[in-house]
MARTOR-433468 format. One record per residue (C-alpha): x, y, z; residue number from 1. Coordinates in steps of 0.5 Angstrom, whole numbers, plus 2048, in hexadecimal, padded with zeros to 3 digits. Layout:
% residues N
@xx=X&yy=Y&zz=Z&pos=NUM
...
This chain:
% residues 233
@xx=81F&yy=818&zz=82D&pos=1
@xx=819&yy=813&zz=82E&pos=2
@xx=817&yy=80E&zz=82B&pos=3
@xx=810&yy=811&zz=82A&pos=4
@xx=812&yy=816&zz=827&pos=5
@xx=817&yy=812&zz=821&pos=6
@xx=80F&yy=80E&zz=821&pos=7
@xx=80C&yy=815&zz=81F&pos=8
@xx=813&yy=816&zz=819&pos=9
@xx=813&yy=810&zz=817&pos=10
@xx=80B&yy=811&zz=815&pos=11
@xx=80D&yy=817&zz=812&pos=12
@xx=814&yy=815&zz=80F&pos=13
@xx=80E&yy=80F&zz=80B&pos=14
@xx=80A&yy=814&zz=80A&pos=15
@xx=80D&yy=818&zz=805&pos=16
@xx=812&yy=813&zz=802&pos=17
@xx=80C&yy=810&zz=801&pos=18
@xx=809&yy=817&zz=7FE&pos=19
@xx=80F&yy=815&zz=7F8&pos=20
@xx=809&yy=814&zz=7F2&pos=21
@xx=80E&yy=810&zz=7EE&pos=22
@xx=808&yy=80F&zz=7E9&pos=23
@xx=806&yy=817&zz=7E9&pos=24
@xx=80D&yy=818&zz=7E9&pos=25
@xx=80F&yy=813&zz=7E3&pos=26
@xx=809&yy=815&zz=7DF&pos=27
@xx=80A&yy=81E&zz=7DF&pos=28
@xx=812&yy=81B&zz=7DE&pos=29
@xx=810&yy=816&zz=7D7&pos=30
@xx=809&yy=817&zz=7D5&pos=31
@xx=809&yy=81F&zz=7D6&pos=32
@xx=802&yy=81E&zz=7DA&pos=33
@xx=7FF&yy=81C&zz=7E0&pos=34
@xx=7FE&yy=814&zz=7E1&pos=35
@xx=7F8&yy=816&zz=7E7&pos=36
@xx=7F4&yy=81A&zz=7DF&pos=37
@xx=7F5&yy=814&zz=7DB&pos=38
@xx=7F1&yy=80C&zz=7DC&pos=39
@xx=7EF&yy=809&zz=7E5&pos=40
@xx=7F1&yy=812&zz=7E7&pos=41
@xx=7F6&yy=80E&zz=7EB&pos=42
@xx=7FE&yy=80F&zz=7EC&pos=43
@xx=800&yy=806&zz=7EC&pos=44
@xx=802&yy=801&zz=7E8&pos=45
@xx=7FD&yy=7FF&zz=7E5&pos=46
@xx=7FB&yy=805&zz=7E3&pos=47
@xx=801&yy=807&zz=7E0&pos=48
@xx=800&yy=800&zz=7DC&pos=49
@xx=7FB&yy=802&zz=7D9&pos=50
@xx=7FC&yy=80A&zz=7D6&pos=51
@xx=803&yy=809&zz=7D5&pos=52
@xx=806&yy=801&zz=7D5&pos=53
@xx=80A&yy=7FC&zz=7D8&pos=54
@xx=811&yy=801&zz=7D9&pos=55
@xx=80E&yy=807&zz=7DC&pos=56
@xx=809&yy=802&zz=7E1&pos=57
@xx=810&yy=7FD&zz=7E2&pos=58
@xx=814&yy=804&zz=7E4&pos=59
@xx=80C&yy=805&zz=7E9&pos=60
@xx=80D&yy=800&zz=7EC&pos=61
@xx=815&yy=7FF&zz=7EE&pos=62
@xx=815&yy=807&zz=7F0&pos=63
@xx=80E&yy=806&zz=7F5&pos=64
@xx=811&yy=7FF&zz=7F7&pos=65
@xx=817&yy=802&zz=7FA&pos=66
@xx=813&yy=808&zz=7FE&pos=67
@xx=810&yy=802&zz=801&pos=68
@xx=817&yy=7FF&zz=803&pos=69
@xx=81B&yy=805&zz=805&pos=70
@xx=815&yy=808&zz=80A&pos=71
@xx=815&yy=800&zz=80E&pos=72
@xx=81D&yy=800&zz=80E&pos=73
@xx=81D&yy=807&zz=811&pos=74
@xx=818&yy=805&zz=816&pos=75
@xx=81C&yy=7FF&zz=817&pos=76
@xx=823&yy=802&zz=818&pos=77
@xx=821&yy=808&zz=81C&pos=78
@xx=81D&yy=805&zz=821&pos=79
@xx=81E&yy=7FD&zz=81F&pos=80
@xx=817&yy=7FC&zz=821&pos=81
@xx=811&yy=7F8&zz=81F&pos=82
@xx=80E&yy=800&zz=81F&pos=83
@xx=813&yy=803&zz=81C&pos=84
@xx=811&yy=7FE&zz=817&pos=85
@xx=809&yy=7FF&zz=817&pos=86
@xx=80A&yy=806&zz=817&pos=87
@xx=80F&yy=807&zz=811&pos=88
@xx=80A&yy=802&zz=80D&pos=89
@xx=804&yy=806&zz=80F&pos=90
@xx=807&yy=80E&zz=80D&pos=91
@xx=80A&yy=80B&zz=807&pos=92
@xx=803&yy=807&zz=804&pos=93
@xx=7FF&yy=80D&zz=807&pos=94
@xx=804&yy=812&zz=802&pos=95
@xx=803&yy=80D&zz=7FD&pos=96
@xx=7FB&yy=80E&zz=7FD&pos=97
@xx=7FB&yy=815&zz=7FF&pos=98
@xx=802&yy=818&zz=7FE&pos=99
@xx=804&yy=81F&zz=800&pos=100
@xx=806&yy=822&zz=7FA&pos=101
@xx=801&yy=820&zz=7F5&pos=102
@xx=7FB&yy=822&zz=7F8&pos=103
@xx=7F9&yy=81C&zz=7FC&pos=104
@xx=7F7&yy=818&zz=7F6&pos=105
@xx=7FB&yy=812&zz=7F5&pos=106
@xx=7FB&yy=80A&zz=7F4&pos=107
@xx=7F9&yy=804&zz=7F7&pos=108
@xx=7FE&yy=803&zz=7FB&pos=109
@xx=7FF&yy=7FC&zz=7F8&pos=110
@xx=807&yy=7FC&zz=7F6&pos=111
@xx=80A&yy=800&zz=7FC&pos=112
@xx=806&yy=7FC&zz=801&pos=113
@xx=809&yy=7F6&zz=7FE&pos=114
@xx=810&yy=7F9&zz=7FE&pos=115
@xx=80F&yy=7FA&zz=806&pos=116
@xx=80D&yy=7F2&zz=807&pos=117
@xx=812&yy=7F0&zz=804&pos=118
@xx=817&yy=7F3&zz=808&pos=119
@xx=815&yy=7F0&zz=80E&pos=120
@xx=811&yy=7E9&zz=80C&pos=121
@xx=814&yy=7E8&zz=804&pos=122
@xx=812&yy=7E2&zz=804&pos=123
@xx=80B&yy=7E2&zz=807&pos=124
@xx=80A&yy=7E7&zz=801&pos=125
@xx=80E&yy=7E3&zz=7FB&pos=126
@xx=808&yy=7DE&zz=7FD&pos=127
@xx=802&yy=7E5&zz=7FE&pos=128
@xx=806&yy=7E6&zz=7F6&pos=129
@xx=804&yy=7E0&zz=7F4&pos=130
@xx=7FD&yy=7E0&zz=7F5&pos=131
@xx=7FD&yy=7E7&zz=7F2&pos=132
@xx=7FF&yy=7E4&zz=7EC&pos=133
@xx=7FB&yy=7DE&zz=7EC&pos=134
@xx=7F6&yy=7E2&zz=7ED&pos=135
@xx=7F7&yy=7E6&zz=7E7&pos=136
@xx=7F8&yy=7E1&zz=7E3&pos=137
@xx=7F2&yy=7DE&zz=7E4&pos=138
@xx=7ED&yy=7E4&zz=7E4&pos=139
@xx=7F2&yy=7EA&zz=7E0&pos=140
@xx=7EF&yy=7EE&zz=7E6&pos=141
@xx=7F4&yy=7F2&zz=7E9&pos=142
@xx=7EF&yy=7F5&zz=7EF&pos=143
@xx=7EF&yy=7EC&zz=7EF&pos=144
@xx=7F6&yy=7EA&zz=7F1&pos=145
@xx=7F7&yy=7F0&zz=7F6&pos=146
@xx=7F1&yy=7EF&zz=7FA&pos=147
@xx=7F3&yy=7E7&zz=7F9&pos=148
@xx=7FA&yy=7E9&zz=7FC&pos=149
@xx=7F8&yy=7ED&zz=801&pos=150
@xx=7F4&yy=7E9&zz=805&pos=151
@xx=7F8&yy=7E3&zz=804&pos=152
@xx=7FF&yy=7E7&zz=807&pos=153
@xx=7FC&yy=7E5&zz=80E&pos=154
@xx=7FC&yy=7E0&zz=80E&pos=155
@xx=802&yy=7DE&zz=80B&pos=156
@xx=805&yy=7E2&zz=810&pos=157
@xx=801&yy=7DF&zz=815&pos=158
@xx=803&yy=7D7&zz=814&pos=159
@xx=80A&yy=7D8&zz=814&pos=160
@xx=80C&yy=7DF&zz=818&pos=161
@xx=80A&yy=7DF&zz=821&pos=162
@xx=803&yy=7E2&zz=821&pos=163
@xx=806&yy=7EA&zz=822&pos=164
@xx=807&yy=7EB&zz=81B&pos=165
@xx=801&yy=7E9&zz=819&pos=166
@xx=7FF&yy=7EF&zz=81B&pos=167
@xx=803&yy=7F3&zz=817&pos=168
@xx=801&yy=7F0&zz=811&pos=169
@xx=7FA&yy=7F0&zz=812&pos=170
@xx=7FB&yy=7F7&zz=813&pos=171
@xx=7FE&yy=7F8&zz=80C&pos=172
@xx=7F9&yy=7F4&zz=809&pos=173
@xx=7F3&yy=7F7&zz=80D&pos=174
@xx=7F6&yy=7FE&zz=808&pos=175
@xx=7F7&yy=7FA&zz=802&pos=176
@xx=7F0&yy=7F8&zz=802&pos=177
@xx=7EE&yy=7FF&zz=804&pos=178
@xx=7F3&yy=802&zz=7FF&pos=179
@xx=7EF&yy=7FE&zz=7F9&pos=180
@xx=7E7&yy=7FF&zz=7FC&pos=181
@xx=7E8&yy=807&zz=7FC&pos=182
@xx=7EE&yy=808&zz=7F8&pos=183
@xx=7EC&yy=810&zz=7F5&pos=184
@xx=7E5&yy=80E&zz=7F7&pos=185
@xx=7E3&yy=809&zz=7F2&pos=186
@xx=7E4&yy=801&zz=7F1&pos=187
@xx=7E9&yy=800&zz=7EA&pos=188
@xx=7E7&yy=7F8&zz=7E7&pos=189
@xx=7ED&yy=7F9&zz=7E3&pos=190
@xx=7EE&yy=7F4&zz=7DE&pos=191
@xx=7F5&yy=7F3&zz=7DA&pos=192
@xx=7F2&yy=7F3&zz=7D3&pos=193
@xx=7ED&yy=7F8&zz=7D4&pos=194
@xx=7E9&yy=7FB&zz=7DA&pos=195
@xx=7E2&yy=7FC&zz=7DC&pos=196
@xx=7E2&yy=802&zz=7E3&pos=197
@xx=7DC&yy=803&zz=7E6&pos=198
@xx=7DA&yy=807&zz=7ED&pos=199
@xx=7D7&yy=807&zz=7F3&pos=200
@xx=7D1&yy=809&zz=7F6&pos=201
@xx=7D3&yy=810&zz=7F9&pos=202
@xx=7D0&yy=810&zz=800&pos=203
@xx=7D4&yy=808&zz=801&pos=204
@xx=7DA&yy=80A&zz=7FE&pos=205
@xx=7DC&yy=80F&zz=803&pos=206
@xx=7DA&yy=80B&zz=809&pos=207
@xx=7DF&yy=806&zz=807&pos=208
@xx=7E3&yy=80B&zz=805&pos=209
@xx=7E3&yy=80F&zz=80C&pos=210
@xx=7E2&yy=807&zz=810&pos=211
@xx=7E8&yy=803&zz=80D&pos=212
@xx=7EE&yy=808&zz=810&pos=213
@xx=7EB&yy=80A&zz=815&pos=214
@xx=7EA&yy=802&zz=819&pos=215
@xx=7F1&yy=801&zz=815&pos=216
@xx=7F4&yy=807&zz=818&pos=217
@xx=7F2&yy=803&zz=81F&pos=218
@xx=7F4&yy=7FD&zz=81E&pos=219
@xx=7FB&yy=800&zz=81C&pos=220
@xx=7FB&yy=805&zz=823&pos=221
@xx=7FA&yy=7FE&zz=826&pos=222
@xx=7FE&yy=7FA&zz=823&pos=223
@xx=803&yy=800&zz=825&pos=224
@xx=802&yy=800&zz=82B&pos=225
@xx=803&yy=7F8&zz=82D&pos=226
@xx=809&yy=7F9&zz=82A&pos=227
@xx=80C&yy=7FF&zz=82E&pos=228
@xx=809&yy=7FA&zz=834&pos=229
@xx=803&yy=800&zz=835&pos=230
@xx=7FF&yy=7FA&zz=835&pos=231
@xx=7FE&yy=7F3&zz=835&pos=232
@xx=7FA&yy=7F0&zz=82F&pos=233
C-alpha cells in the first residue's frame, strides 16, 4: 500500500473517530435529550458544563480528548511520519466539528485538539493549557482562554523544538481559532457564572465560515507536501 493511500485512510479514520460526538451520546444516555438543543447549541465540554453539570462535562472532555490522542497515534503508528500525525489530527478535529453520525453539527474541537497536541508536544501543550487556565481565571471567559492558548502554543513550540514542528503547531492553532470564530454560526461569550451570547451579521459570518477553513486547508496541504518531500519550505 502506497504512502499516499495510507494518508487518505488515516484522514478517513481520524474523521470517523472525531465524528463520535461524546457530548451528544452522554446527553442522550444520561439526560435523555440532545445537548445541541440546549444552551449554546454545540456538543462540547463548555455547553455540557452549563447544561448538565461538572460530572458529565468531565466525561465529555475525556471522550473528546481520547479521540484526538487515538487519531494521532494511529497516524504515527501507520506511517511513522509527521505527515501521518498531521493528517490524523486534522481528521479528528474535522470530525468533531462536523460529525458524520450527528448531522455535521458538533463542538468547537478544543478538547480534541488538546489531545492531538498532547501526544506530539506534551510539555508545550501543558504550557499552553496553563495560559488557558490563567485567562479563564482572570476573565471568566472560556473563549478567551481557548484563544490565548491557541495563539501562544506555536511560540512555545518554536522556542523549544526545531523549526519544522512549528508548522504542525500552527495548523492546530489555526483549527482552534477557526472553530472558536465559526463554531455553529455564532460566537459565544461564555461566562462561568452566567452567560451572554450574540450573533454576528449574516454576511460577515458567512465570509468567515467559508474563507477561514479554506486558508487553513491550504496551509495543511502545504505542510503535508513539505513533510512528504514534495516541496521545500
